[in-house]
Structures are given as C-alpha cells and as structure tokens.
C-alpha positions, 0 to 999 in steps of 0.5 A, a space after each residue: 883228756 877230761 870228760 864232762 861231769 855226769 849230771 845226776 838224774 832220777 834214774 841213778 840209784 841211791 844208797 837206799 835202793 835195794 838191788 831188786 829195784 834197779 833196771 837189771 834183770 833177775 838173772 844178772 842180779 843173781 850172778 852178782 849176789 849169789 857168791 857175795 851176800 850175808 845170807 848164805 852159809 854152808 851146811 856140813 851136816 847135809 853134805 856141804 849144801 849151801 843154804 840161805 837165811 834170806 827173807 822171802 826164801 821159803 825153802 832156805 835153799 841157795 838157788 836162783 828160783 828160791 832167792 828172796 833177794 833177786 826174784 821180783 815176786 817173793 813170799 815170806 811167812 813168819 810168826 805174827 806179832 807177840 808170837 801168835 798167828 802168821 805174817 805173810 809178806 809179799 813184794 809189790 810187783 809194780 815198782 811204784 816205790 823204787 828205792 824204798 824197800 819198806 814201801 815196796 813190801 806188803 804184809 798181812 797178818 793172819 790170826 785164827 785157827 790153823 785151817 783158816 790160816 792155811 787157807 789164807 796162805 794157799 790163796 795168797 800164794 796161788 794167786 801170786 806165785 803158784 809154785 810156792 804154794 806147797 813150800 809156803 804151806 809147809 813153812 806156815 805149818 811149821 810156824 804154827 806148830 812151834 807156837 802151839 803149847 807143849 803137852 806134858 809127857 805122861 809118866 812111863 808105865 813099867 814094862 816087863 816082869 822085873 820093872 813091875 816088881 820094882 814098881 810094886 816095891 817102890 810103891 810099898 816103901 812109899 806107903 
C-alpha cells in the first residue's frame, strides 16, 4: 500500500526553527528536552544537583520554571559590550518571526551607574515576568560587581608582641 506524498506547507518546521517557535505546549517541550540538551550538567559539589548553562536561565537551575529553552517569556542578563554595563535580553511574546530565533529576541543595553542599571532591570522584569525580578536583580548585581575594578589589598599590620618586635627589627636592618 502506498501513501500519498505530503505536500510542504508553511506550517511545517524548518531547520532554523527553535523548539519554542513550534505549536507545542511548554510542558511537552520540557518533557522532550529536559534530559537531552547540551546545557545541563551535574554538580557533585552541590550534592549531585542538575544545573543548567542555557541562555535565559537566571538561576542556572535545571527546572521547567527556570528553563530558558521552553518558557515563552525568558529574561537573560549578561555583561554589556566591551565588558561595561549590562545587556538585558527578552523573548518577544508574539510569535511574529516564527523560525527566526534572532528576530524573536529583543536586547537592550544598560549603561550608567549601578542604581540606574538596577532600576532598569527591575522595571523590565516586573512588567515581563514578575517572579523573575529578584533573580534578575541578583544576576545584574553579580555581573556589575565582577566588572568593578579590584582594590589593592593594604599591607598587613603586625599583630602581637613577637610580630611587632620582628617588624621593628626588619625596619632597623633596612634603614
């Protein structure tokens, strides 16, 4: 028995489509990718927890709620260009550009002082996905903290009677 050949339609997925641009529900997508994706890894130091490196996952935890692959609304915070400021990345909720991952992502650069950056992050996250406000603020804080110049550590002062005598003796030999 032969079957008629299926005609290609515009609804069929193309090779460039992301999994989130399809007509599947988020729960079904999670069932398909939760064990088989390139972003998950196990951390033995944290009691064999499964962590994730995927973009859009603010807490780096491998769960459905935090997943940046299958959630229709994701927020990503990364260091800005040239290592200064932040870049806030969100996924467009209306599937205007199905099959074009780059066109379905909106990025905003934030420069200026830390308070202004934090306010921008809170405003973007609160209006987009309110439960991600705190994780987004923590990620922004850690990113900006890593960009700050490192302070030089001051010389340690001698403590105790023996250390003070040794310091006096070393100063006397130098002079």
